[in-house]
C-alpha positions in Angstrom: 15.0 -6.0 -14.1 12.3 -5.6 -11.5 8.9 -4.3 -12.4 7.5 -0.9 -11.0 4.7 -1.1 -8.5 1.8 1.2 -8.0 0.2 1.4 -4.5 -3.3 3.1 -4.6 -5.4 4.2 -1.4 -8.6 2.2 -1.4 -10.1 3.0 1.8 -9.5 5.0 5.1 -11.3 3.0 7.9 -11.9 4.5 11.4 -12.9 2.3 14.4 -14.6 5.0 16.8 -15.8 2.3 19.3 -12.4 1.1 19.6 -11.1 4.6 20.0 -13.8 5.5 22.6 -13.1 2.3 24.6 -9.3 2.0 24.7 -7.7 5.4 24.0 -6.9 8.3 26.2 -7.8 11.1 23.6 -10.0 11.3 20.3 -8.3 10.2 17.1 -9.3 10.8 13.7 -9.4 8.8 10.6 -5.6 8.8 9.0 -5.0 12.3 7.6 -1.8 11.2 5.6 -3.8 9.8 2.8 -7.0 10.5 0.7 -8.8 7.6 -1.2 -7.6 7.3 -4.6 -3.8 8.8 -3.8 -1.4 6.8 -6.0 2.4 6.2 -5.4 4.7 4.5 -8.0 7.6 2.5 -6.5 10.4 2.2 -9.0 11.4 -1.4 -9.5 15.1 -0.6 -9.8 15.2 1.1 -6.3 12.1 -0.2 -4.4 12.6 2.8 -2.0 9.6 4.5 0.0 7.8 6.9 -2.3 7.9 10.7 -1.5 5.3 11.6 1.0 4.4 8.1 2.0 3.9 7.2 5.7 6.7 5.4 7.2 4.7 3.0 9.3 2.6 2.1 6.4 5.6 1.4 4.2 7.0 -1.0 6.8 3.6 -3.1 6.4 3.5 -2.8 2.8 7.1 -3.2 1.9 7.3 -7.2 1.5 4.4 -7.1 -0.7 6.0 -4.3 -3.2 9.1 -6.5 -3.1 7.4 -9.5 -3.9 5.3 -8.0 -6.9 8.4 -6.1 -8.2 10.2 -9.4 -8.6 7.6 -11.1 -10.3 5.8 -12.9 -7.6 2.0 -13.4 -6.8 -0.2 -13.9 -3.7 -2.4 -17.0 -3.3 -6.2 -15.9 -3.4 -5.2 -12.7 -5.2 -5.5 -11.9 -8.8 -1.8 -12.1 -10.4 0.1 -9.2 -10.0 -1.8 -7.6 -7.1 -3.2 -7.9 -3.6 -4.8 -5.7 -0.9 -3.0 -4.6 2.0 -3.6 -2.6 5.2 -1.6 -0.7 7.5 -1.5 -2.2 11.0 -3.0 0.8 12.7 -5.8 -0.9 14.5 -7.9 2.2 15.3 -7.6 3.9 11.8 -6.3 1.5 9.4 -5.9 2.3 5.7 -6.2 -0.3 2.9 -4.1 -0.2 -0.3 -4.2 -1.9 -3.9 -0.6 -2.8 -4.5 -0.2 -3.9 -8.2 2.6 -4.6 -10.4 3.1 -2.4 -13.6 3.6 -4.8 -16.3 6.4 -3.5 -18.6 5.2 -2.5 -22.2 6.3 -5.3 -24.5 6.5 -2.7 -27.4 8.7 -0.2 -25.5 11.6 -3.1 -25.2 11.2 -3.9 -28.9 
């Protein structure tokens, strides 16, 4: 059985200098997420959570799958890592963490 995974929005960044230099119109920080938003990905389905940005999901999916299957990432604490979406102008940082099963629940 795979573990569930929690995705928490840590920060929404905005690079106004890059937008001013490279964009044809003004962007604003990502409006899809708010800091502190949480999403649970069930380990048995590993499907994109309802309301989650499909663009960010493509960036996070491999991390979610790895953690759900019991893997870890070099340099990160076991069962967690910090990942960002690939929007260079307004990236969002996410904490992706395995939800360890409660041993008492399986007893």
